[in-house]
Residue, then its C-alpha position, 0 to 999 in steps of 0.5 A: x502458497x498459503x500461510x496462516x495468520x491468527x487463523x486467517x489463511x493468506x495467499x502469496x506467491x514467491x520467486x526465490x531469486x537473488x537480492x533482498x526480498x521485495x514484497x509487493x502489496x496491492x491496493x484496496x480491492x486488488x490482489x496479487x494480480x494488480x502487480x502481475x506485470x511487475x512480479x513477472x518483470x522482477x522474476x525475469x531478472x531473477x530477483x527474490x520477490x513475494x506478492x501477497x493477497x491481503x486478507x479479504x482479497x484475491x485467494x485469501x480468507x476474509x479477515x475478522x470484522x474487528x480488523x484494522x490497519x495494525x492487523x494488516x501490518x502484523x500480517x505482513x510481519x508474520x509473512x516475513x517471519x514465515x519466510x525467514x526473511x532477515x530484511x525486506x523491501x516493501x513496495x505498496x500501492x495505495x492501501x499497500x502503501x498505507x501498510x508500508x508506511x505503518x511498517x516503515x520504521x521496523x528494523x527489518x525494512x531495508x527500504x520502501x517504495x510508496x506508489x500513490x500511497x494512502x495513509x495521510x490525513x486529507x486536506x480540509x475541503x468544503x465538499x468533503x465536509x458537506x458529505x460527512x455532515x450529510x452522512x451524519x444527519x442521515x445516520x441520526x435520522x435513521x435513514x438508509x446509508x447505503x448510498x453514502x459510502x464510497x464505491x470501495x465501501x459499497x462493493x465489500x461484504x458486510x463484514x468487511x465494511x467496518x474494517x474499511x472504515x477503520x483503515x481509512x480513518x487511520x492516519x499516519x502523518x505522525x509516523x513519517x518522521x520515524x522512517x529513516x530507511x531509503x524511500x522512493x515515492x512514485x506518483x501519478x501526476x493526475x492522481x485524484x484519489x491520493x493527490x500530488x500534494x500527498x506525495x510532496x508531503x511524504x517527500x518533505x517529511x521523510x528524511x531519506x526520500x526521493x520523488x519520481x512523477x509518472x504520467x497518469x493517475x492513481x494507477x500510473x504504475x500500470x499505465x506506465x508499467x515498463x518505466x515503473x519496473x525499470x525504476x523499481x528494479x534500479x532502486x531495489x538493486x542499489x538504492x537511489x545512488x544507483x538510480x540517480x547517480x548521486 
């Protein structure tokens, strides 16, 4: 199914089941297929679940080149309006987690599940500082910059590259204190893309939050999909009281 947001056709699929609707939001470069195992699991429980293709990915249109994180967040809000959802639970992996963090203080968000979520400002590192300095020098000298971008950046259509730059340079540290809904943080122990220190920062700075660590890396939710699905189903059924018995 499709809906339109500011002229951009956006694909989503939905199982109209029971409970508060769960919106699954994939990472950068993924699509609704990234959460296919979880979507099917929740459908098997007859839960109300929605899985979106963010603009630029899957079956959705490319977004305008001036888009940023705010536009992706507004797109999810528009989906919620289009489906007439009073409340929703947001489940976001990596970039999808970044969108979830941006929306986390909205009154219609019942709870968040942050899965190896992006969005925090990375710690200073000499290696990263050197790469940035090298890139700026090459840009100043008018050199070819194609070899300086990340794999995610280089794989994008040219019109999407400025969108990517805008998104990854939007840091949400200042939003954490305003999130008051229950938050479940699920992280891969060996995640090198969004390292464990980010999970601990989220846990420390979001008041009503719980951290669960899985074996695996940035895609631990796929590597340990059954365990992830069980945890998600319990949390979204009754909150952390149901999940942890407290």
